[in-house]
Each structure stands twice: as structure tokens, then as C-alpha cells.
C-alpha positions as CSV (number, residue, x, y, z in Angstrom):
1,M,17.8,11.0,3.6
2,L,14.2,11.9,3.2
3,L,13.1,9.3,6.0
4,E,15.8,9.8,8.6
5,N,14.5,8.9,12.1
6,K,11.1,7.9,10.9
7,V,9.5,4.5,11.8
8,A,7.4,2.7,9.1
9,V,5.4,-0.3,8.8
10,V,4.6,-1.8,5.5
11,Y,1.8,-4.6,5.5
12,G,1.8,-7.1,2.7
13,A,5.6,-6.4,2.5
14,G,6.1,-9.9,1.3
15,G,4.5,-8.9,-2.1
16,A,6.4,-7.2,-4.8
17,I,4.9,-3.8,-4.1
18,G,5.3,-4.1,-0.5
19,G,8.9,-5.1,-0.9
20,A,9.8,-2.3,-3.0
21,A,8.2,0.2,-0.8
22,A,10.0,-1.2,2.4
23,R,13.3,-1.2,0.7
24,A,12.9,2.3,-0.6
25,F,11.8,3.5,3.0
26,A,15.1,1.6,4.3
27,D,17.2,3.3,1.7
28,E,15.8,6.8,2.7
29,G,17.0,6.2,6.4
30,A,13.5,4.7,7.9
31,R,13.4,2.1,10.5
32,V,11.0,-0.5,8.7
33,F,8.8,-3.1,10.0
34,V,7.8,-5.6,7.3
35,A,4.5,-7.1,8.0
36,G,2.7,-10.1,6.6
37,R,1.6,-13.4,7.2
38,T,4.6,-15.6,6.0
39,R,7.6,-15.5,8.2
40,A,10.1,-16.9,5.9
41,T,9.3,-14.3,3.3
42,L,9.5,-11.6,5.6
43,D,12.7,-12.7,7.2
44,A,14.4,-13.0,3.8
45,L,13.3,-9.4,2.9
46,A,14.4,-8.0,6.1
47,G,17.8,-9.8,5.8
48,T,18.2,-8.2,2.3
49,I,17.3,-4.8,3.6
50,R,19.8,-5.1,6.5
51,S,22.5,-6.6,4.1
52,G,22.2,-3.3,2.1
53,G,22.8,-1.3,5.4
54,G,19.1,-0.5,6.1
55,Q,17.0,-1.1,9.2
56,A,14.3,-3.7,9.0
57,Q,12.5,-6.1,11.3
58,P,9.9,-8.9,10.3
59,V,6.3,-8.8,12.0
60,V,4.0,-11.6,11.4
61,V,0.5,-10.2,11.4
62,D,-2.8,-11.0,9.7
63,A,-4.0,-7.5,8.5
64,L,-7.5,-8.6,8.6
65,D,-7.5,-9.4,12.3
66,E,-8.6,-6.6,14.7
67,R,-6.7,-7.8,17.9
68,A,-3.5,-8.9,15.8
69,V,-3.2,-5.5,14.0
70,A,-3.6,-3.5,17.3
71,E,-1.2,-5.7,18.9
72,C,1.4,-5.5,16.0
73,V,1.3,-1.7,16.2
74,D,1.3,-1.4,19.8
75,G,4.6,-3.8,19.8
76,I,6.1,-1.7,16.9
77,V,5.7,1.5,19.1
78,A,7.1,-0.3,22.2
79,R,10.1,-1.3,20.3
80,A,10.7,1.9,18.3
81,G,9.1,4.4,20.5
82,Q,6.7,5.9,17.7
83,I,5.0,5.1,14.4
84,D,5.4,7.8,11.4
85,I,4.2,5.9,8.4
86,S,1.8,3.2,7.8
87,F,1.5,1.6,4.3
88,N,-0.8,-1.0,3.5
89,V,-0.4,-2.9,0.3
90,I,-2.0,-6.3,1.1
91,G,-3.8,-8.1,-1.8
92,A,-7.6,-7.7,-2.6
93,A,-8.2,-11.5,-2.6
94,D,-10.3,-10.7,-5.9
95,V,-12.2,-13.0,-8.1
96,Q,-12.4,-11.3,-11.7
97,E,-15.6,-12.3,-13.4
98,P,-18.4,-10.3,-15.2
99,L,-21.0,-9.1,-12.8
100,Q,-23.6,-11.1,-14.5
101,K,-21.8,-14.3,-13.7
102,I,-20.0,-13.7,-10.4
103,S,-21.5,-14.8,-7.1
104,V,-22.3,-12.3,-4.5
105,D,-19.5,-13.8,-2.1
106,D,-17.0,-13.6,-4.8
107,F,-17.9,-9.9,-5.8
108,L,-17.9,-8.9,-2.2
109,Q,-14.6,-10.5,-1.2
110,P,-12.2,-7.8,-2.5
111,V,-14.5,-5.0,-0.9
112,T,-14.4,-6.5,2.4
113,T,-10.8,-7.3,2.2
114,V,-9.6,-4.1,1.4
115,L,-11.9,-1.9,3.5
116,R,-11.5,-4.1,6.6
117,S,-7.7,-4.2,6.4
118,Q,-7.1,-0.5,5.5
119,F,-9.6,0.5,8.2
120,L,-7.9,-1.7,10.9
121,T,-4.4,-0.7,10.0
122,T,-5.2,3.0,9.6
123,R,-7.0,3.1,13.1
124,A,-4.3,1.4,14.8
125,A,-1.5,3.8,13.4
126,A,-3.8,6.9,14.0
127,R,-4.1,5.9,17.9
128,H,-0.5,6.6,18.4
129,M,0.0,9.4,15.5
130,V,-2.7,11.4,17.1
131,P,-1.1,12.3,20.3
132,R,2.2,13.3,18.6
133,G,0.3,15.4,16.1
134,A,1.8,13.8,13.1
135,G,1.9,10.8,10.8
136,V,1.4,9.7,7.2
137,I,-1.1,6.8,6.0
138,L,-0.5,5.4,2.5
139,A,-2.7,3.1,0.6
140,F,-2.0,1.5,-2.7
141,G,-4.5,1.0,-5.8
142,G,-6.9,3.9,-6.0
143,G,-9.8,4.5,-8.3
144,G,-10.4,6.6,-11.2
145,P,-13.2,7.0,-13.9
146,Q,-11.8,4.2,-16.0
147,T,-12.7,0.4,-15.8
148,L,-12.7,-2.6,-17.7
149,P,-15.3,-5.4,-18.1
150,G,-15.0,-8.5,-16.2
151,L,-13.3,-7.2,-13.0
152,G,-15.9,-8.5,-10.4
153,G,-15.5,-6.6,-7.3
154,F,-12.0,-5.4,-7.8
155,K,-12.5,-2.0,-9.3
156,V,-15.4,-1.2,-7.0
157,A,-13.0,-2.1,-3.9
158,L,-10.5,0.4,-5.2
159,D,-13.1,3.1,-5.5
160,A,-14.2,2.3,-1.9
161,L,-10.8,2.7,-0.9
162,E,-10.7,6.2,-2.1
163,G,-13.9,7.0,0.0
164,L,-12.4,5.6,2.9
165,R,-9.0,7.7,2.3
166,R,-11.1,10.9,2.1
167,Q,-13.0,10.0,5.3
168,W,-9.9,9.3,7.1
169,A,-8.0,12.3,5.8
170,C,-10.9,14.6,6.8
171,E,-11.0,13.2,10.4
172,L,-7.3,13.0,10.9
173,G,-6.0,16.2,9.2
174,A,-6.7,18.1,12.4
175,H,-4.0,15.9,14.2
176,G,-1.2,16.7,11.7
177,I,-1.8,13.3,9.8
178,R,-1.7,12.9,6.3
179,V,-3.7,10.3,4.1
180,V,-2.7,9.7,0.4
181,T,-3.2,6.9,-2.1
182,L,-0.7,5.8,-4.7
183,R,-2.3,4.6,-8.1
184,S,-0.4,3.1,-10.7
185,G,-2.7,1.5,-13.4
186,G,-0.5,-1.9,-13.0
187,V,2.9,-2.7,-12.3
188,P,4.0,-5.6,-14.9
189,Q,7.0,-6.3,-12.7
190,A,4.5,-7.4,-9.8
191,I,3.0,-10.0,-12.0
192,P,4.7,-13.4,-11.3
193,E,6.8,-15.1,-13.8
194,G,4.6,-17.8,-15.4
195,F,1.4,-16.3,-14.7
196,P,-1.2,-17.0,-17.5
197,G,-1.2,-14.2,-20.2
198,R,1.4,-12.3,-18.3
199,D,3.0,-10.9,-21.6
200,E,-0.5,-10.0,-23.0
201,I,-1.3,-8.1,-19.7
202,T,2.0,-6.3,-19.9
203,A,1.5,-5.4,-23.4
204,G,-2.0,-4.2,-22.7
205,L,-0.9,-2.1,-19.7
206,E,1.8,-0.5,-21.9
207,R,-0.6,0.4,-24.7
208,A,-3.0,2.0,-22.3
209,T,-0.2,4.5,-21.3
210,L,0.7,7.9,-22.8
211,L,4.6,7.3,-22.3
212,G,4.7,3.9,-23.8
213,R,5.9,2.3,-20.5
214,T,4.5,1.3,-17.0
215,A,5.6,2.2,-13.7
216,E,8.3,-0.2,-12.2
217,L,8.8,-1.5,-8.8
218,S,11.4,1.1,-8.1
219,D,9.1,3.9,-9.2
220,V,6.5,2.9,-6.9
221,G,9.2,2.7,-4.0
222,H,10.6,6.1,-4.8
223,V,7.4,7.9,-5.0
224,A,6.2,6.2,-1.7
225,A,9.1,7.4,0.0
226,F,8.9,10.9,-1.2
227,V,5.1,11.0,-0.4
228,A,5.8,9.7,3.1
229,S,8.6,12.3,3.7
230,D,8.2,15.8,5.1
231,R,8.9,17.3,1.5
232,A,5.4,16.2,0.6
233,R,3.8,17.7,3.8
234,T,1.2,19.6,1.8
235,L,-0.3,16.3,0.2
236,T,-3.2,14.8,1.9
237,S,-6.8,13.6,0.9
238,T,-5.6,12.9,-2.7
239,D,-4.0,10.3,-4.8
240,V,-0.6,10.5,-6.5
241,N,-1.0,9.2,-10.0
242,I,2.0,7.3,-11.3
243,S,0.3,5.6,-14.1
244,C,2.4,7.1,-17.0
245,G,-0.8,8.7,-18.4
246,A,-2.9,5.4,-18.3
247,M,-5.2,6.7,-15.8
248,A,-6.4,10.2,-16.8
249,D,-7.3,12.6,-14.1
């Protein structure tokens, strides 16, 4: 198994992307702590993973709360003895409107949410990874040269995330810690059923690809597990593009 004897925490595990990653990590042998704000959702996910033979424990935490994040990670290390993988996939809480119409607060909301959460969860994990000389920090989203009108601060937040990833990779590399972003260009399976315009959004995402299909949740999980494993030990300060060609390098 790719992640045997590894300990992973997934923030935003109650969402579709986070849940897919948590299941994939567990399938590859990791002990997974599924973190988020809603106990019932986390309990259900952990139960599903355990019923499939994996190891999972729920952890209720607000990934924007500095003290709560630090205590969460300290608690994981106290229970599991270490932390090897930290993957943050919490939502950006974005409002998507044209820049000429959006309020400054709504514009800054995703930028603040993404950077604060990613900074706090990475710093908390790094405190325990540095003494061990190993660890993997994963983020989801990523930037790239393409954008669309009407996204408000969402794309700006993703671009800022890439800058933060590069800075963390630069400072943590000497301690054997890798920092990588996964970028997908959109995963239609993560859009809730009944979401307004879901079919049109899915069709648009598929048209933008070179393969005529988009990444699925299982693809996100499989790639995340590989990148988090020692087989990807040469990858850091980079993104892994799973957009099926929609996001050109």
C-alpha cells in the first residue's frame, strides 16, 4: 500500500473532494483523521471508511480558528504519534460577481478564507513534521493563466494559494517536507444535485478539456494518494494538473 503506516489529516473532509481524498488515503493504508465543522457528516464518512476496512477518526474543527487548528493537530499527534500528510480542501466561501459590481468584502472573502486556512493548517502540521524531517502538505485548487469573467475573488484566491505554496515549499524543503497543489479545472461530481445550472456547468467544463471528459472524484483521490506517497518524493513546490487538458501548462 502506498500510504501504509502514514497518518493523514484532511480538512474539509465533509465535502465531496475531501471525502474522496480521505477514502483514497485510507484505501492505501493511511490512518486518516477527517476534519471539518459538522460532526454528523464526519461521523458518517469515518464510519463508511471503517466499514470498508480503513482507519478513520472524525475531528471537529474550524480551519479558520488559529487555536482550534493548533489543538487539533496536537491532538492528532498525541493520539497517532505523528502526522505525515496534511491536505486542506475547505471551501473558499466565494461570491462570484463581476469585479465592477462586487463589494470589496465579497471580493476579499475567498482570498482571506483560502490564505488564512492554508497558512494555519500548514504551520500547525509543520511544527510536528520539521523535527521528524519528513511530511507532505497538499492543497487543492491552484491557479494557472486561464480565467473567466464574473469570478469575483475566487480565481485571485487560487493564484494567491500558489504563491503561498511556493513560499512554504521554499522554507520547508530543507526539512524534507514537500508542498504540492492539485488543480483540476473543475470536478462536476462535486457539484450538488439540483444546483442551479449544474448540467450547463458540467457541459462547459467538459468542452474545455482536451480529452472530452473531466476529472472524477476517484481521480482526485488516486492522484492525491500518489502525490502524498514516497513514490512522488521528487515532487515539491509544484502543482499536479489533473484537468484533462482544460488548464494548459
